[in-house]
LUMZAVEX-605555 format. One record per residue: residue in one letter; x, y, z of N, C-alpha, C in turn. Coordinates in Angstrom, 1 decimal. Each point is the difference from the previous one (the first is absolute). Example, Ala and Ser with C-alpha at 12.3 -4.5 7.8 and 13.67 -1.06 7.14 Angstrom:
a|13.2|-5.7|7.8|-0.9|1.2|0.0|0.9|1.2|0.0 .
s|-0.4|1.1|-0.7|0.9|1.1|0.0|-0.8|1.1|0.8 .
//
This chain:
x|80.6|119.4|85.7|-0.4|0.2|1.4|0.8|-1.0|0.9 .
x|0.4|0.5|1.1|0.7|-0.9|1.0|-0.9|-0.3|1.1 .
x|-0.1|-1.3|0.3|-0.8|-0.5|1.1|0.9|-0.8|1.0 .
x|-0.2|0.2|1.3|0.9|-0.7|0.9|-0.7|-1.3|0.6 .
x|0.9|-1.0|0.3|-0.5|-1.2|0.6|0.9|-0.2|1.3 .
x|-0.5|-0.8|0.9|0.8|-0.4|1.2|0.5|-1.4|-0.2 .
x|1.3|-0.2|0.4|0.6|-1.3|-0.1|0.9|-0.2|1.1 .
x|0.3|-1.2|0.5|0.9|-0.3|1.0|1.1|-1.0|-0.4 .
x|1.1|0.1|0.6|1.1|-0.9|-0.3|0.3|-0.9|1.2 .
x|0.1|-1.3|-0.3|0.3|-1.0|1.0|1.1|-1.0|-0.5 .
x|0.7|-0.6|0.9|1.0|-1.0|-0.3|-0.1|-1.2|0.9 .
x|0.3|-1.2|-0.6|0.2|-1.2|0.7|1.3|-0.7|-0.4 .
x|0.9|0.0|0.9|1.4|-0.5|-0.2|0.6|0.7|-1.2 .
x|-0.3|1.3|-0.2|0.6|0.8|-1.0|-0.8|-0.1|-1.3 .
x|-1.0|-0.8|-0.1|-0.8|-0.1|-1.2|-1.1|1.1|0.1 .
x|0.1|1.0|-0.8|-0.8|1.2|0.3|-1.1|0.2|-1.0 .
x|-1.2|0.5|0.5|-1.2|0.2|-0.8|-0.6|1.3|0.3 .
x|-0.6|0.6|-1.0|-0.9|1.1|0.1|-1.4|-0.5|0.1 .
x|-0.8|0.4|1.0|-1.4|-0.5|0.2|-0.9|1.2|0.0 .
x|-1.0|-0.1|-1.0|-1.0|1.0|-0.1|-1.3|-0.6|0.4 .
x|-0.7|0.6|1.0|-1.3|-0.5|0.3|-1.0|0.8|-0.8 .
x|-0.8|-0.7|-0.8|-1.0|0.7|-0.9|-1.2|-1.0|-0.1 .
x|-0.7|0.0|1.1|-1.1|-1.0|0.2|-1.0|0.1|-1.1 .
x|-0.3|1.1|-0.6|-0.9|0.1|-1.1|0.6|-0.2|-1.4 .
x|1.3|-0.3|0.0|0.7|-0.3|-1.3|-0.2|1.2|-1.0 .
x|0.2|1.2|0.5|-0.2|1.1|-0.9|1.3|0.4|-0.8 .
x|1.2|-0.2|0.6|1.2|0.5|-0.6|0.4|-0.8|-1.2 .
x|0.1|-1.4|0.2|0.4|-0.9|-1.1|1.3|0.5|-0.7 .
x|1.1|-0.1|0.7|1.3|0.5|-0.5|0.4|-0.6|-1.3 .
x|0.5|0.8|-0.9|0.4|-0.5|-1.3|1.4|-0.7|0.1 .
x|0.4|-0.7|-1.0|1.3|-0.6|0.0|1.1|1.0|0.1 .
x|-0.1|1.1|-0.7|1.0|1.1|0.1|0.1|0.6|1.4 .
x|-1.2|0.1|0.6|0.0|0.6|1.4|0.7|-1.0|1.0 .
x|-0.3|-1.3|-0.2|0.7|-1.0|0.9|1.5|0.1|-0.2 .
x|0.4|0.0|-1.2|1.5|0.1|-0.3|0.6|1.2|0.6 .
x|-0.7|1.1|-0.1|0.5|1.3|0.6|0.1|-0.1|1.5 .
x|-1.1|-0.5|0.6|0.0|-0.1|1.5|1.1|-0.9|0.5 .
x|0.2|-1.1|-0.7|1.0|-1.0|0.5|1.4|0.4|-0.4 .
x|0.2|0.9|-0.9|1.4|0.4|-0.4|0.8|0.6|1.2 .
x|1.2|-0.5|0.3|0.7|0.3|1.2|0.8|1.4|-0.2 .
x|-0.1|0.6|-1.2|0.7|1.3|-0.2|-1.1|1.0|-0.3 .
x|-1.0|-0.3|-0.8|-0.9|1.0|-0.5|-1.3|-0.1|0.8 .
x|-0.3|-1.1|0.8|-1.2|-0.1|0.7|0.3|-0.2|1.5 .
x|-0.9|-0.8|0.7|0.2|-0.3|1.4|0.9|-1.2|0.2 .
x|0.0|-0.9|-0.9|0.8|-1.2|0.0|-0.6|-1.1|0.8 .
x|-0.1|-1.2|-0.7|-0.6|-1.2|0.6|0.2|-1.2|-0.9 .
x|-0.1|-1.1|0.6|0.0|-1.3|-0.8|-1.3|-0.2|-0.6 .
x|-1.1|0.6|0.5|-1.3|-0.2|-0.5|-1.0|1.0|0.5 .
x|-1.1|0.2|-0.7|-1.0|0.9|0.4|-1.3|-0.7|0.1 .
x|-0.7|0.2|1.2|-1.2|-0.8|0.3|-1.2|0.9|0.2 .
x|-1.1|-0.3|-0.6|-1.2|0.7|0.3|-0.9|-0.9|0.8 .
x|-0.6|0.6|1.1|-0.9|-0.7|0.8|-1.4|0.5|-0.2 .
x|-0.9|-0.9|-0.5|-1.4|0.4|-0.3|-0.9|-0.7|1.1 .
x|-1.3|0.1|-0.2|-0.9|-0.4|1.0|-0.2|-1.5|0.1 .
x|-0.9|-0.5|0.8|-0.3|-1.4|0.2|-0.3|-0.7|-1.3 .
x|0.4|-1.3|-0.1|-0.4|-0.8|-1.2|0.2|-1.5|0.4 .
x|-0.9|-0.8|-0.4|0.2|-1.5|0.1|0.5|-0.5|1.3 .
x|-0.5|0.6|1.1|0.4|-0.5|1.3|1.1|0.8|0.6 .
x|0.7|0.9|-0.7|1.0|0.8|0.5|-0.5|1.3|0.6 .
x|0.5|0.4|1.2|-0.4|1.3|0.5|0.5|1.1|-0.9 .
x|1.1|-0.2|-0.7|0.5|0.9|-1.0|0.6|-0.8|-1.1 .
x|0.3|0.7|-1.1|0.5|-0.7|-1.2|1.4|0.7|-0.4 .
x|0.9|-0.8|-0.4|1.4|0.4|-0.3|0.3|-0.2|-1.4 .
x|0.5|1.1|-0.7|0.4|-0.1|-1.4|1.5|0.5|-0.1 .
x|0.8|-0.9|-0.4|1.5|0.2|0.0|0.5|0.3|-1.4 .
x|0.8|1.0|-0.2|0.8|0.2|-1.2|1.5|0.0|0.3 .
x|0.7|-0.6|-0.9|1.5|0.0|0.1|0.5|1.4|-0.3 .
x|1.3|0.2|0.3|0.6|1.3|-0.2|0.0|0.4|-1.5 .
x|-0.1|-0.9|-0.9|0.0|0.3|-1.4|-1.5|0.2|-0.5 .
x|-0.9|0.0|0.9|-1.4|0.2|-0.3|-0.8|-1.3|-0.4 .
x|0.7|-1.1|-0.1|-0.7|-1.2|-0.3|-0.8|-0.6|1.2 .
x|-1.1|-0.6|-0.2|-0.8|-0.6|1.1|0.7|-1.2|0.6 .
x|-0.2|-0.2|1.3|0.5|-1.2|0.6|-1.1|-0.7|0.9 .
x|0.0|-1.3|0.0|-1.1|-0.7|0.7|0.1|0.3|1.5 .
x|1.1|-0.1|0.6|0.1|0.2|1.5|1.5|0.2|0.3 .
x|0.2|0.6|1.2|1.3|0.1|0.6|-0.2|-0.2|1.5 .
x|0.8|-0.9|0.6|-0.2|-0.3|1.4|0.3|1.2|0.8 .
x|1.1|0.7|-0.3|0.4|1.2|0.8|-1.0|1.2|-0.3 .
x|-0.4|0.1|-1.3|-1.0|1.0|-0.3|-1.3|-0.2|0.7 .
x|-0.4|-1.3|0.1|-1.2|-0.3|0.7|0.1|0.4|1.5 .
x|1.2|-0.3|0.6|0.2|0.3|1.4|0.0|1.5|0.2 .
x|0.5|0.8|-1.0|0.0|1.4|0.1|-1.4|0.6|0.0 .
x|-0.8|-0.6|-0.9|-1.4|0.4|0.0|-0.7|-0.3|1.4 .
x|0.3|-1.2|0.6|-0.6|-0.3|1.3|0.3|1.1|1.0 .
x|1.3|0.4|0.0|0.4|1.1|0.9|-0.7|1.3|-0.3 .
x|-0.1|0.4|-1.3|-0.6|1.3|-0.3|-1.5|0.1|0.3 .
x|-0.7|-1.1|-0.3|-1.5|0.1|0.2|-0.3|0.0|1.5 .
x|0.9|-0.6|0.8|-0.2|0.1|1.5|0.4|1.4|0.4 .
x|1.2|0.4|-0.4|0.5|1.3|0.4|-0.9|1.2|-0.4 .
x|-0.7|-0.1|-1.1|-0.9|1.0|-0.5|-1.4|-0.1|0.6 .
x|-0.3|-1.1|0.7|-1.3|-0.2|0.6|-1.0|-0.6|-0.9 .
x|0.4|-0.5|-1.2|-1.0|-0.7|-0.9|-0.5|-1.3|0.5 .
x|1.0|-0.7|0.7|-0.3|-1.3|0.6|0.6|-0.1|1.3 .
x|-0.7|-0.7|1.0|0.5|-0.1|1.3|1.2|-1.0|0.1 .
x|1.0|0.2|0.9|1.1|-0.9|0.1|-0.5|-1.4|0.4 .
x|0.8|-1.0|-0.2|-0.4|-1.3|0.2|0.0|-0.8|-1.3 .
x|-1.0|-1.0|-0.1|0.0|-0.8|-1.2|-1.2|0.5|-0.9 .
x|0.3|0.0|-1.3|-1.0|0.3|-1.0|0.4|-0.5|-1.4 .
x|-0.8|0.3|-1.0|0.3|-0.6|-1.3|0.2|1.2|-1.0 .
x|0.9|-0.3|-1.0|0.2|1.0|-1.1|-0.1|-0.8|-1.3 .
x|-0.7|0.5|-0.9|-0.2|-0.5|-1.3|1.2|0.4|-0.9 .
x|0.7|-0.9|-0.7|1.1|0.4|-0.9|-0.3|-0.6|-1.4 .
x|0.8|0.3|-0.9|-0.2|-0.5|-1.4|0.4|-1.5|0.0 .
x|0.6|-0.5|1.1|0.3|-1.5|0.1|-1.0|-0.7|0.9 .
x|-1.1|0.8|0.4|-1.0|-0.7|0.9|0.0|0.6|1.4 .
x|-0.9|-0.5|0.8|-0.2|0.5|1.3|1.1|-0.4|1.0 .
x|0.5|0.9|0.8|1.1|-0.3|0.9|-0.4|0.4|1.4 .
x|0.2|-0.9|1.0|-0.3|0.3|1.4|1.3|0.6|0.5 .
x|-0.1|1.1|0.8|1.1|0.8|0.4|-0.2|0.4|1.5 .
x|1.1|0.4|0.6|0.0|0.4|1.4|0.9|1.1|0.3 .
x|-0.4|1.0|0.8|0.8|1.1|0.4|0.1|0.1|1.5 .
x|1.2|-0.1|0.6|0.2|0.2|1.4|-0.2|1.5|0.3 .
x|-0.2|0.3|1.3|-0.1|1.5|0.4|1.3|0.7|-0.5 .
x|-0.2|1.1|-0.8|1.2|0.7|-0.4|0.8|0.6|1.1 .
x|1.3|0.0|-0.1|0.9|0.6|0.9|0.8|1.1|-0.7 .
x|-0.3|1.3|0.3|0.6|1.0|-0.7|-0.4|0.0|-1.5 .
x|1.0|0.0|-0.9|-0.4|0.0|-1.4|0.0|-1.4|-0.6 .
x|0.2|-1.1|0.8|0.1|-1.3|-0.4|-1.0|-0.9|0.6 .
x|-0.2|-1.2|-0.7|-0.9|-1.0|0.5|0.4|-1.4|-0.5 .
x|-0.2|-1.0|0.8|0.2|-1.4|-0.5|-1.3|-0.4|-0.7 .
x|0.2|-0.3|-1.3|-1.2|-0.5|-0.8|0.3|-1.3|-0.6 .
x|-1.1|-0.8|-0.3|0.2|-1.3|-0.6|-1.1|-0.1|-1.0 .
x|0.2|-0.9|-1.0|-0.9|-0.3|-1.1|0.0|-1.5|-0.3 .
x|-1.2|-0.6|-0.1|-0.1|-1.3|-0.5|0.1|0.1|-1.5 .
x|1.0|-0.6|-0.6|0.3|0.2|-1.4|-0.8|-1.0|-0.9 .
x|-0.8|-0.9|0.6|-0.8|-0.9|-0.8|0.8|-1.3|-0.4 .
x|-0.5|-0.7|-1.0|0.6|-1.2|-0.4|1.2|0.3|-0.8 .
x|1.1|-0.6|0.3|1.3|0.1|-0.7|0.2|-1.2|-0.8 .
x|0.1|0.1|-1.3|0.1|-1.2|-0.9|1.4|0.0|-0.7 .
x|0.5|-1.2|0.1|1.3|-0.3|-0.8|-0.4|-0.4|-1.4 .
x|0.4|0.9|-1.0|-0.4|-0.2|-1.3|1.0|-1.0|-0.7 .
x|1.2|0.1|0.3|1.0|-0.9|-0.6|1.2|0.0|0.9 .
x|0.8|-1.1|-0.1|1.2|-0.1|0.8|1.1|-0.8|-0.7 .
x|1.2|0.5|0.2|1.2|-0.7|-0.5|1.0|0.0|1.2 .
x|-0.2|-1.0|0.8|0.8|-0.1|1.3|1.5|-0.1|-0.4 .
x|0.3|-0.8|-1.0|1.4|-0.2|-0.4|0.6|1.3|-0.5 .
x|-0.9|0.8|-0.8|0.5|1.3|-0.5|-0.2|1.1|1.0 .
x|-0.6|-0.3|1.2|-0.2|0.9|1.1|-0.9|1.2|-0.4 .
x|-1.1|-0.3|-0.7|-0.9|1.0|-0.4|-1.5|-0.5|0.3 .
x|-0.8|0.9|0.6|-1.4|-0.3|0.2|-0.8|1.2|-0.4 .
x|-1.1|-0.3|-0.7|-0.9|1.1|-0.4|-1.3|-0.1|0.9 .
x|-0.3|1.1|0.6|-1.1|0.0|1.0|-1.0|1.1|-0.3 .
x|-1.3|-0.3|0.2|-1.1|1.0|-0.1|-0.4|0.4|1.3 .
x|0.1|1.3|0.3|-0.4|0.5|1.3|-1.2|1.0|-0.3 .
x|-0.7|-0.2|-1.0|-1.0|1.0|-0.5|0.7|0.8|-1.1 .
x|1.3|0.0|0.0|0.9|0.5|-1.1|1.1|-1.0|-0.2 .
x|0.7|0.1|-1.1|1.0|-1.1|-0.3|1.4|0.3|0.5 .
x|0.7|-1.0|0.4|1.3|0.1|0.6|0.9|-1.2|-0.5 .
x|1.2|0.4|-0.3|1.1|-1.0|-0.3|1.0|0.1|1.1 .
x|0.1|-1.1|0.8|1.0|-0.1|1.1|1.2|-0.8|-0.3 .
x|1.2|0.6|0.1|1.2|-0.7|-0.3|0.8|-0.2|1.2 .
x|0.4|-1.2|0.3|0.8|-0.3|1.2|1.5|0.1|-0.3 .
x|0.7|0.7|0.8|1.5|0.2|-0.1|0.6|-0.4|1.3 .
x|1.3|-0.3|0.0|0.7|-0.3|1.2|0.3|1.3|0.8 .
x|0.2|1.1|-0.8|0.2|1.3|0.6|-0.5|1.1|-1.0 .
x|-0.4|1.1|0.5|-0.4|1.1|-0.8|1.1|1.0|-0.4 .
x|1.2|-0.3|0.6|1.1|0.9|-0.3|0.4|-0.1|-1.5 .
x|0.2|1.2|-0.6|0.4|0.0|-1.4|-1.1|0.0|-1.0 .
x|-1.2|-0.2|0.5|-1.2|-0.1|-0.9|-0.3|1.4|-0.7 .
x|-0.1|0.0|-1.3|-0.4|1.1|-0.8|-1.5|-0.1|-0.2 .
x|-0.7|0.4|1.0|-1.5|-0.2|-0.1|-0.7|0.8|-1.1 .
x|0.5|1.2|-0.2|-0.6|0.9|-1.0|0.2|-0.6|-1.4 .
x|1.2|-0.5|-0.3|0.2|-0.5|-1.3|-0.8|-1.4|-0.2 .
x|0.2|-0.8|1.0|-0.7|-1.4|-0.1|-1.5|0.1|0.1 .
x|-0.5|0.9|0.8|-1.4|0.2|0.1|-0.6|0.5|-1.3 .
x|0.6|1.0|-0.6|-0.5|0.5|-1.3|0.0|-1.1|-1.0 .
x|1.0|-0.9|-0.1|0.1|-1.1|-0.9|-1.1|-1.0|0.2 .
x|-0.3|-0.3|1.3|-1.0|-1.0|0.3|-1.4|0.5|-0.2 .
x|-0.3|1.3|-0.2|-1.3|0.5|-0.3|-0.5|-0.6|-1.3 .
x|0.9|-0.3|-0.9|-0.4|-0.6|-1.3|-0.5|-1.4|0.0 .
x|0.1|-0.6|1.2|-0.4|-1.4|0.1|-1.5|-0.1|0.1 .
x|-0.7|1.1|0.2|-1.5|-0.1|0.2|-0.6|1.2|-0.6 .
x|-1.0|-0.2|-0.8|-0.8|1.2|-0.6|-0.5|0.8|1.2 .
x|0.2|1.3|-0.1|-0.4|0.9|1.1|0.9|0.2|1.1 .
x|1.1|-0.8|-0.1|1.1|0.1|1.1|-0.3|-0.9|1.2 .
x|0.9|0.0|0.9|-0.1|-0.9|1.2|0.9|0.6|1.1 .
x|-0.4|0.0|1.2|0.8|0.4|1.1|1.1|-1.1|0.2 .
x|1.2|0.4|0.3|1.1|-0.9|0.1|0.6|0.2|1.4 .
x|0.1|-1.2|0.7|0.7|0.1|1.4|1.2|-1.0|-0.1 .
x|1.1|0.4|0.6|1.1|-0.8|0.2|0.1|-0.2|1.5 .
x|0.2|-1.3|0.5|0.0|-0.2|1.4|1.2|-0.8|0.3 .
x|0.5|0.1|1.3|1.1|-0.8|0.5|-0.3|-0.3|1.5 .
x|0.2|-1.2|0.4|-0.4|-0.4|1.4|0.9|0.7|1.0 .
x|-0.6|0.3|1.2|0.6|0.5|1.1|-0.6|-0.6|1.2 .
x|0.6|0.0|1.2|-0.7|-0.6|1.2|-1.3|0.7|0.3 .
x|-1.1|-0.8|0.1|-1.3|0.5|0.3|-0.8|0.5|-1.2 .
x|0.7|0.0|-1.2|-0.8|0.5|-1.1|0.8|0.1|-1.3 .
x|-0.2|1.1|-0.7|0.5|0.2|-1.4|0.5|1.5|-0.2 .
x|1.1|0.2|-0.7|0.3|1.3|-0.5|-0.6|0.1|-1.4 .
x|-0.5|1.2|-0.4|-0.7|0.2|-1.2|0.4|1.2|-0.7 .
x|0.1|0.0|-1.3|0.1|1.2|-0.9|-1.0|-0.2|-1.0 .
x|-0.7|1.1|-0.4|-1.1|0.0|-0.9|0.1|1.0|-1.1 .
x|-0.5|-0.5|-1.2|-0.2|0.9|-1.2|-1.5|-0.1|-0.3 .
x|-0.7|1.2|0.2|-1.4|0.0|-0.2|-0.4|0.4|-1.4 .
x|-0.9|-0.7|-0.7|-0.4|0.4|-1.3|-0.7|1.4|0.1 .
x|0.3|0.8|-1.0|-0.6|1.4|0.0|0.7|0.9|1.0 .
x|1.0|-0.4|0.7|0.6|0.9|1.0|1.5|-0.2|-0.1 .
x|0.5|-1.2|0.1|1.5|-0.2|0.1|0.4|-0.5|1.3 .
x|1.2|0.3|0.4|0.5|-0.3|1.3|-0.7|0.8|1.1 .
x|-0.5|-0.7|1.0|-0.7|0.6|1.2|0.7|-0.5|1.3 .
x|-0.3|0.7|1.0|0.6|-0.3|1.3|-0.7|-1.2|0.7 .
x|-1.2|-0.3|-0.5|-0.7|-1.1|0.6|-1.2|-0.4|-0.9 .
x|-0.5|-1.2|0.2|-1.2|-0.4|-0.7|-0.8|-1.0|0.9 .
x|-1.2|0.4|0.3|-0.8|-0.8|0.9|-0.5|-1.3|-0.7 .
x|-0.6|0.1|-1.1|-0.4|-1.2|-0.7|1.2|-0.9|-0.4 .
x|1.1|0.7|-0.4|1.2|-0.7|-0.3|0.6|-0.7|1.2 .
x|-0.2|0.5|1.2|0.5|-0.7|1.2|-0.9|-1.2|0.2 .
x|-1.3|0.1|-0.3|-0.8|-1.2|0.2|0.4|-1.1|-1.1 .
x|0.3|0.5|-1.2|0.4|-1.0|-1.0|1.3|-0.6|0.4 .
x|0.9|0.8|0.6|1.3|-0.5|0.4|-0.1|-1.0|1.1 .
x|-0.9|0.2|0.9|-0.3|-1.0|1.1|-0.5|-1.3|-0.5 .
x|-0.9|0.1|-1.0|-0.6|-1.3|-0.6|1.1|-0.7|-0.7 .
x|0.8|0.7|-0.8|1.1|-0.6|-0.8|1.0|-0.6|1.0 .
x|0.4|0.8|1.0|1.0|-0.5|1.0|-0.5|-1.3|0.6 .
x|-1.3|-0.1|0.3|-0.5|-1.2|0.6|0.1|-1.2|-1.0 .
x|-0.2|0.3|-1.3|0.1|-1.0|-1.0|1.5|-0.5|-0.2 .
x|0.9|1.0|0.1|1.4|-0.3|-0.1|0.5|-0.7|1.2 .
x|-0.7|0.1|1.2|0.4|-0.6|1.2|1.0|0.8|0.8 .
x|0.0|1.4|-0.3|1.0|0.8|0.7|-0.7|0.9|1.1 .
x|-1.4|0.0|0.0|-0.7|0.7|1.0|-1.3|-0.7|0.4 .
x|-0.7|0.4|1.1|-1.1|-0.7|0.4|-1.3|0.8|-0.1 .
x|-1.0|-0.4|0.9|-1.3|0.6|-0.1|0.0|1.5|0.5 .
x|1.0|0.3|0.9|0.1|1.4|0.4|1.4|0.5|-0.4 .
x|0.0|1.1|-0.7|1.3|0.5|-0.6|0.1|1.5|0.2 .
x|1.2|0.4|0.4|0.4|1.4|0.0|0.7|0.3|-1.3 .
x|-0.7|0.8|-0.8|0.6|0.3|-1.3|0.7|1.4|0.1 .
x|1.3|0.0|-0.1|0.8|1.2|0.1|0.1|0.6|-1.4 .
x|-0.8|1.0|-0.2|0.1|0.9|-1.2|1.0|1.0|0.2 .
x|0.5|0.7|-1.0|1.0|1.0|0.2|-0.5|1.1|0.9 .
x|-1.3|0.3|0.0|-0.5|1.1|0.8|-0.5|-0.4|1.4 .
x|0.0|-1.3|0.3|-0.4|-0.4|1.3|-0.6|-1.5|0.0 .
x|-0.4|-0.4|1.2|-0.5|-1.4|0.1|-1.5|-0.1|-0.1 .
x|-0.5|-0.9|-0.8|-1.4|-0.3|0.0|-0.2|-1.4|0.5 .
x|-1.1|-0.3|0.6|-0.3|-1.3|0.6|-1.1|-0.7|-0.9 .
x|0.2|-1.2|-0.3|-0.9|-0.8|-0.8|-0.3|-1.3|0.7 .
x|-1.3|-0.2|0.3|-0.5|-1.3|0.6|-0.8|-0.8|-1.1 .
x|0.4|-1.2|-0.2|-0.6|-0.9|-1.0|-0.9|-1.0|0.7 .
x|-1.2|-0.2|-0.4|-0.8|-1.1|0.4|-0.6|-0.7|-1.2 .
x|0.5|-1.2|-0.3|-0.3|-0.7|-1.3|0.3|1.0|-1.1 .
x|-1.0|0.4|-0.8|0.3|0.8|-1.2|-0.4|1.5|0.2 .
x|-0.2|0.4|1.3|-0.3|1.3|0.3|1.2|0.7|0.7 .
x|0.1|1.4|-0.2|1.0|0.7|0.6|-0.5|1.3|0.7 .
x|0.6|0.3|1.2|-0.3|1.3|0.6|1.3|0.8|0.1 .
x|-0.1|1.2|-0.4|1.1|0.9|0.0|-0.1|1.1|1.1 .
x|1.0|0.2|0.8|0.0|0.9|1.1|1.2|0.9|0.0 .
x|-0.1|1.2|0.6|1.1|0.9|0.1|-0.4|1.4|0.4 .
x|0.9|0.8|0.3|-0.2|1.4|0.4|-0.3|0.8|-1.3 .
x|-1.0|0.9|0.0|-0.2|1.0|-1.0|0.1|1.4|0.7 .
x|0.6|0.9|-0.7|0.1|1.4|0.5|-0.5|1.0|-0.9 .
x|-0.7|1.0|0.6|-0.5|1.2|-0.8|1.1|0.9|-0.2 .
x|0.3|0.4|-1.2|1.1|0.9|-0.3|-0.4|1.5|-0.1 .
x|-1.1|0.3|-0.7|-0.4|1.3|-0.2|-1.4|0.1|-0.6 .
x|-0.6|1.2|0.1|-1.3|0.3|-0.7|0.4|1.1|-1.0 .
x|-0.7|0.0|-1.1|0.3|1.0|-1.0|-1.3|0.5|-0.7 .
x|0.0|1.2|-0.4|-1.0|0.6|-0.9|0.6|0.1|-1.4 .
x|-0.6|-0.7|-0.9|0.6|-0.1|-1.4|-0.8|0.7|-1.0 .
x|0.6|0.9|-0.9|-0.8|0.6|-1.0|-0.1|-0.9|-1.3 .
x|-1.2|-0.2|-0.5|-0.3|-0.6|-1.2|-0.5|1.0|-1.0 .
x|0.6|0.0|-1.2|-0.3|1.0|-1.0|-1.2|-0.4|-0.9 .
x|-1.1|-0.2|0.7|-1.3|-0.3|-0.6|-1.1|0.2|0.9 .
x|-1.2|0.0|-0.5|-1.2|0.1|0.8|-0.4|-1.3|0.5 .
x|-0.7|0.0|1.2|-0.5|-1.2|0.6|-1.6|0.1|0.0 .
//
């Protein structure tokens, strides 16, 4: 039997997500369904698939993120900001400031009044921890609720991120997000290889990790414009906390057939 579900697509700096609001958590997508939905040829295409369920532990809603390969992820800064836009756009939560529960903990977020299909959204990403650093080797490992390896280069030109990113996954059980950064006036250029996804146009949590690492390397400050391939994200650091900001856009709404009963 085929059952249909409603799902929306959003993007932040080209980092795209499918967002399904299922407040009663009835659907519970399988790994195979997530992979199909995220497939850019056979499905709708996305870097990740997010289910939004009802309130929990202080959050007005709860966010559950799966990578494109179906594996669970603790958090995504851009995915979180896409959820912020969708719950406001759909009327689940009023615009302004509110809280969302994630698998990395409670996050305070904000949505400016939407303009057309877009809105400026921000998310407090919590405590950012430096797990290890090799300043001479130009590598810093950062915890943003999910793990990141940040590598400082003089220039990103000629970088084979797909090959190097795949190789660096073996450095940590379960994989790790890898960011390569290079200094630019006012901020950093960034290229990212996300675990469970591969090369993406942007990474919100990776931009926060890059800002923290850039400050450790002495090439950026407390406020940084992180130029991802898909657009600019803003990161503000206060001690060991980071706030991520940028534009999120609604791309489409879809009715999707699932070949099972609900």
